[in-house]
C-alpha positions as CSV (number, residue, x, y, z in Angstrom):
1,M,-61.3,31.7,-7.1
2,K,-60.6,32.8,-10.7
3,Y,-58.8,29.8,-12.0
4,H,-60.0,26.2,-11.8
5,F,-58.9,23.0,-13.5
6,C,-61.3,21.8,-16.1
7,I,-61.6,18.5,-18.1
8,S,-61.4,18.4,-21.9
9,L,-60.4,14.7,-22.5
10,L,-61.9,11.8,-20.6
11,W,-60.6,8.8,-22.4
12,E,-59.1,6.2,-19.9
13,S,-60.3,8.1,-16.9
14,G,-63.3,5.7,-16.3
15,Q,-65.5,8.7,-16.9
16,D,-66.0,8.5,-20.7
17,V,-69.2,10.2,-21.7
18,S,-70.1,10.7,-18.0
19,S,-73.5,12.2,-17.3
20,R,-71.7,14.6,-14.9
21,F,-70.5,16.6,-17.9
22,G,-73.6,17.0,-20.0
23,P,-74.3,15.8,-23.6
24,Q,-71.1,14.3,-25.2
25,Q,-70.5,12.5,-28.5
26,T,-67.4,10.7,-27.3
27,G,-65.0,10.5,-24.3
28,G,-62.9,13.2,-26.1
29,T,-65.6,15.8,-26.2
30,I,-64.5,19.3,-25.2
31,I,-66.1,20.1,-21.8
32,Q,-63.9,22.9,-20.5
33,H,-66.8,24.8,-19.1
34,V,-67.2,22.1,-16.4
35,R,-65.3,22.4,-13.1
36,P,-65.2,18.9,-11.6
37,V,-64.7,18.8,-7.9
38,D,-62.6,15.6,-8.0
39,L,-60.1,17.4,-10.3
40,Q,-59.7,20.3,-7.9
41,A,-59.2,17.9,-5.0
42,S,-56.6,15.9,-6.9
43,M,-54.7,19.1,-7.5
44,V,-54.4,19.5,-3.7
45,Q,-53.2,16.0,-3.2
46,G,-50.7,16.3,-6.0
47,A,-49.3,19.6,-4.8
48,E,-49.0,18.3,-1.3
49,I,-47.1,15.3,-2.5
50,L,-44.7,17.5,-4.4
51,A,-44.2,19.8,-1.4
52,R,-43.5,16.7,0.7
53,W,-40.9,15.5,-1.8
54,A,-39.2,18.9,-1.9
55,T,-39.1,18.9,1.9
56,L,-37.3,15.6,2.0
57,L,-34.8,16.8,-0.6
58,L,-34.3,20.0,1.3
59,Y,-33.1,18.2,4.4
60,A,-31.5,15.2,2.6
61,A,-27.7,15.0,3.1
62,P,-25.4,13.1,0.7
63,T,-25.1,9.5,1.7
64,Q,-22.3,7.0,1.1
65,N,-22.5,3.2,0.7
66,V,-20.2,0.8,2.5
67,S,-17.4,1.4,-0.1
68,G,-17.4,5.1,0.5
69,A,-19.0,6.0,-2.8
70,L,-21.9,8.4,-3.2
71,S,-25.3,6.7,-3.8
72,L,-26.9,6.8,-7.3
73,V,-29.4,9.3,-6.1
74,D,-26.7,11.7,-4.9
75,V,-24.8,11.2,-8.2
76,A,-27.9,12.0,-10.2
77,L,-28.6,15.1,-8.1
78,S,-25.0,16.3,-8.6
79,T,-25.4,16.4,-12.4
80,V,-28.3,18.9,-12.4
81,P,-28.2,22.6,-11.5
82,P,-28.9,23.4,-7.9
83,V,-32.6,23.5,-7.0
84,D,-34.2,25.9,-4.5
85,F,-36.0,23.2,-2.6
86,A,-37.2,25.7,0.1
87,G,-38.8,27.7,-2.7
88,E,-40.3,24.5,-4.2
89,V,-41.9,23.7,-0.8
90,A,-43.4,27.1,-0.5
91,Y,-44.6,27.1,-4.1
92,W,-46.4,23.8,-4.0
93,Q,-47.9,24.3,-0.6
94,K,-49.3,27.6,-1.9
95,V,-50.9,25.7,-4.8
96,A,-52.3,23.1,-2.4
97,N,-53.8,25.8,-0.2
98,E,-55.3,27.6,-3.2
99,F,-57.0,24.5,-4.6
100,A,-58.1,23.4,-1.1
101,G,-60.1,26.7,-0.9
102,K,-61.5,26.1,-4.4
103,T,-62.6,22.5,-3.4
104,Q,-64.2,23.7,-0.2
105,H,-66.1,26.4,-2.2
106,M,-67.8,23.5,-4.0
107,W,-69.4,22.0,-0.9
108,R,-73.1,22.8,-1.3
109,D,-76.1,21.5,0.6
110,G,-74.3,18.5,2.1
111,W,-72.4,17.4,-1.0
112,F,-69.4,18.3,-3.1
113,R,-70.7,19.5,-6.5
114,D,-69.4,20.2,-9.9
115,Y,-69.9,23.6,-11.4
116,D,-71.1,24.5,-15.0
117,S,-69.5,27.9,-15.7
118,V,-71.6,28.4,-18.9
119,A,-75.0,27.6,-17.3
120,R,-73.7,29.0,-14.0
121,E,-75.3,26.1,-12.2
122,W,-74.1,23.7,-9.5
123,S,-74.8,20.0,-10.3
124,S,-77.6,18.1,-8.6
125,Q,-76.2,14.7,-9.4
126,Q,-74.5,12.5,-6.8
127,D,-71.7,10.5,-8.2
128,G,-69.1,8.3,-6.6
129,M,-66.3,10.6,-7.8
130,H,-67.7,13.4,-5.8
131,L,-66.2,11.7,-2.8
132,A,-62.7,12.4,-4.1
133,P,-62.1,15.3,-1.6
134,V,-62.3,12.8,1.3
135,F,-59.8,10.5,-0.5
136,C,-57.5,13.5,-1.2
137,G,-57.6,14.8,2.3
138,V,-59.4,18.1,1.5
139,S,-62.7,17.5,3.4
140,D,-63.1,18.4,7.1
141,W,-64.6,16.0,9.7
142,N,-68.0,17.7,9.7
143,Q,-68.3,17.0,5.9
144,I,-67.0,13.4,6.4
145,E,-69.7,12.8,9.1
146,Q,-72.4,13.8,6.6
147,L,-70.8,11.6,3.8
148,R,-70.4,8.4,5.9
149,P,-73.6,6.7,4.6
150,Y,-72.3,7.2,1.0
151,L,-68.9,5.8,1.9
152,S,-70.3,2.6,3.2
153,Q,-72.9,2.4,0.4
154,P,-71.5,4.3,-2.5
155,P,-73.7,6.0,-5.1
156,S,-73.7,5.0,-8.7
157,H,-71.3,6.4,-11.2
158,S,-72.4,8.5,-14.2
159,N,-76.2,7.8,-13.7
160,G,-76.1,4.1,-14.6
161,W,-72.8,2.4,-13.7
162,A,-72.7,0.4,-10.5
163,P,-70.2,1.8,-7.9
164,L,-67.4,-0.8,-8.4
165,C,-67.5,-1.0,-12.2
166,W,-64.5,1.2,-13.1
167,P,-61.1,0.9,-11.4
168,P,-60.4,4.7,-11.1
169,V,-63.7,5.2,-9.3
170,V,-63.0,2.2,-7.1
171,M,-59.7,3.5,-6.0
172,T,-61.3,6.8,-5.1
173,L,-64.2,5.3,-3.2
174,I,-62.1,2.8,-1.1
175,G,-59.4,5.4,-0.5
176,A,-62.1,7.8,0.7
177,A,-63.6,5.2,3.1
178,S,-60.1,4.5,4.6
179,A,-59.3,8.3,4.9
180,A,-62.6,8.6,6.8
181,K,-61.4,6.0,9.4
182,M,-63.8,3.4,8.1
183,P,-61.3,0.5,7.5
184,F,-64.0,-2.2,7.7
185,D,-66.1,-0.6,5.0
186,A,-62.9,-0.1,2.8
187,A,-62.0,-3.7,3.2
188,E,-65.4,-5.0,2.3
189,L,-65.5,-2.9,-0.9
190,A,-61.9,-4.0,-1.7
191,Y,-62.8,-7.6,-1.3
192,Q,-65.9,-7.3,-3.5
193,F,-63.8,-5.8,-6.3
194,I,-61.0,-8.3,-5.9
195,D,-63.3,-11.3,-5.8
196,A,-64.9,-10.3,-9.0
197,S,-61.5,-10.0,-10.6
198,Y,-60.0,-13.3,-9.5
199,R,-63.1,-15.4,-10.2
200,S,-62.4,-14.7,-13.8
201,I,-58.6,-14.2,-13.9
202,D,-57.9,-17.4,-12.0
203,N,-60.3,-19.5,-14.1
204,R,-59.1,-22.5,-16.1
205,V,-61.4,-21.8,-19.0
206,S,-62.5,-18.5,-20.8
207,D,-65.5,-16.8,-19.2
208,E,-68.7,-16.1,-21.0
209,E,-67.2,-13.0,-22.5
210,S,-64.3,-15.1,-23.8
211,G,-61.7,-13.4,-21.6
212,L,-58.3,-15.1,-21.3
213,P,-57.4,-16.5,-17.9
214,G,-54.7,-14.6,-16.1
215,V,-55.2,-11.4,-18.1
216,T,-56.6,-8.2,-16.5
217,R,-59.7,-6.6,-17.9
218,E,-61.1,-3.1,-18.5
219,Y,-63.9,-2.9,-16.0
220,R,-66.5,-5.0,-14.0
221,R,-70.0,-5.7,-15.2
222,V,-72.9,-6.3,-12.9
223,V,-74.0,-10.0,-12.8
224,S,-76.8,-9.8,-10.2
225,V,-78.3,-7.5,-7.6
226,N,-80.0,-8.8,-4.5
227,K,-80.6,-7.5,-0.9
228,K,-78.7,-10.3,0.8
229,S,-75.4,-10.3,-1.1
230,G,-75.6,-6.9,-2.8
231,I,-74.2,-6.3,-6.2
232,E,-72.1,-9.1,-7.8
233,Y,-69.6,-8.3,-10.5
234,A,-67.5,-10.1,-13.1
235,N,-64.7,-9.1,-15.4
236,A,-65.6,-7.4,-18.7
237,G,-64.3,-5.2,-21.5
238,I,-61.0,-5.0,-23.3
239,E,-58.1,-7.2,-22.1
240,G,-54.7,-6.2,-20.8
241,Y,-55.4,-2.9,-19.1
242,G,-52.6,-1.7,-16.8
243,W,-55.0,-0.7,-14.1
244,G,-55.6,-4.3,-13.4
245,A,-52.8,-3.8,-10.8
246,L,-55.4,-2.1,-8.7
247,S,-56.5,-5.4,-7.2
248,V,-52.9,-6.0,-5.9
249,H,-52.9,-2.5,-4.3
250,L,-56.3,-3.0,-2.7
251,L,-55.2,-6.4,-1.3
252,M,-51.9,-5.1,0.2
253,R,-53.2,-1.7,1.4
254,Y,-56.8,-2.3,2.6
255,I,-57.1,-6.0,3.4
256,L,-53.6,-7.0,4.6
257,G,-53.3,-3.4,5.8
258,L,-49.7,-2.7,5.0
259,H,-48.7,0.9,4.4
260,E,-45.7,3.0,4.9
261,Q,-45.4,5.8,7.6
262,D,-41.8,6.9,7.2
263,A,-38.7,5.5,5.6
264,G,-38.3,2.0,6.9
265,R,-41.4,2.2,9.0
266,L,-44.6,0.3,8.2
267,V,-47.9,-0.1,9.8
268,V,-49.7,-3.4,9.6
269,A,-53.5,-3.5,10.3
270,P,-55.2,-6.5,8.6
271,V,-58.9,-6.3,8.0
272,L,-60.1,-9.4,6.2
273,S,-63.6,-9.4,4.8
274,H,-66.2,-11.4,6.8
275,A,-66.3,-13.9,3.9
276,L,-62.7,-14.7,4.5
277,R,-62.8,-15.1,8.3
278,Q,-63.1,-18.8,8.6
279,A,-61.3,-20.0,11.7
280,G,-58.0,-21.7,10.9
281,S,-57.7,-20.2,7.4
282,T,-54.3,-18.9,6.4
283,Y,-53.6,-16.3,3.7
284,R,-50.1,-15.8,2.3
285,V,-48.6,-13.1,0.1
286,G,-45.0,-12.9,-1.1
287,P,-42.5,-12.0,-2.1
288,V,-43.5,-8.4,-2.2
289,Q,-40.8,-5.9,-3.1
290,W,-40.8,-3.0,-0.6
291,G,-37.9,-0.7,-1.5
292,K,-34.8,-2.8,-1.1
293,Y,-36.7,-5.4,1.0
294,A,-38.7,-8.5,0.1
295,L,-41.6,-9.2,2.4
296,Q,-43.4,-12.4,3.1
297,V,-46.8,-12.0,4.9
298,E,-48.9,-14.8,6.4
299,C,-52.2,-14.0,8.2
300,T,-54.1,-16.7,10.1
301,V,-57.7,-16.3,11.2
302,L,-58.3,-17.3,14.8
303,D,-62.0,-16.4,14.8
304,A,-64.3,-13.6,13.7
305,E,-62.6,-11.0,15.8
306,N,-58.9,-12.0,16.0
307,Y,-55.9,-12.8,13.9
308,T,-52.2,-13.7,14.0
309,L,-49.7,-12.4,11.5
310,H,-46.2,-13.5,10.6
311,L,-44.1,-11.0,8.6
312,R,-40.7,-11.8,7.3
313,S,-38.4,-9.2,5.8
314,S,-35.1,-9.8,4.0
315,T,-32.8,-7.6,1.9
316,I,-33.0,-8.1,-1.9
317,V,-29.7,-9.2,-3.4
318,D,-31.1,-9.9,-6.9
319,E,-33.8,-7.4,-7.9
320,E,-34.5,-9.1,-11.3
321,R,-35.7,-12.3,-9.5
322,L,-36.5,-10.8,-6.1
323,V,-33.9,-13.2,-4.5
324,S,-33.3,-12.2,-0.9
325,S,-31.2,-14.0,1.7
326,V,-29.5,-11.5,4.0
327,D,-30.4,-9.5,7.1
328,E,-33.6,-11.4,7.6
329,K,-36.0,-10.1,10.3
330,Q,-39.3,-11.6,11.5
331,W,-42.3,-10.4,13.5
332,H,-45.1,-12.5,15.1
333,L,-48.1,-10.3,15.8
334,A,-51.6,-10.9,17.2
335,G,-54.6,-8.7,17.5
336,T,-58.2,-7.9,16.6
337,W,-59.1,-7.0,13.0
338,G,-58.0,-3.5,12.2
339,Q,-55.6,-3.2,15.2
340,E,-52.4,-1.5,14.1
341,H,-48.8,-2.7,14.7
342,A,-45.7,-0.7,13.8
343,I,-42.9,-2.4,12.0
344,Q,-39.3,-1.0,11.8
345,L,-37.6,-2.5,8.8
346,F,-34.3,-0.7,9.5
């Protein structure tokens, strides 16, 4: 337990001058004495991803295309010195296990807490980012059971920001709800964030903060708070932030419910928000590039409990324009919201 990851620079993390880290002058204040629980958990997730990649490379055999030539991946691998992928698997899994232990050590009194190594104190604050161990797959089910109320009704961020204001926090919260097998809560949070985005982005005139239509924004400001509709948000801040793509990810992953399982294998489990479940309504997304395939998705609401979904897949022949016209496959699915269907693309 000697070595932990600490934070010294917070710019662009959505945690600038966060109250989690004590008094700061700017988002670049040195705060290396703080051991944030979300950073320890993300180390586990990152190391496990690297171990997974090394495993795939360990068992990957050179492949040839129809002309008999090696693939570009194999050519690229042949130009670098041999890599001990078995050793890489073992190394990164050891890192994951080590930081999983550090993260578990930070579970105190029913909450994952930051540690101040100078004051030698555990934090008393409850922040949305403290739910990162659930998102990163480090928490156990006993901990998840205790955290469920906070996953459906997330706490504020940095003692003042509403839960869905900052995109990095939003990704953590919604990912945690999904990892905790709470797909309906994840979908409702995703819809709330996306709705705030598109009401501004899809506008035909500039909003009250003079934002340009069609341009992503830095964060979401609170417009109103009431018991019936909860917190309502709108776009705010600097224009042109790259993390505006988060809305697309949330739509595909948590509302339409598309996610990969293995190479060529998808799971589809749509969960539309209650606000979108108007009988007869149809929602379409496409073309969506998924590896070498272009997907077209059409989801129709039958009623409050049931849906039909039409998925079309075709091989991309012009990546620049996403033109696809060969090897087309189609699936017609039906089920209750959240029901999973397996799709084999190839």
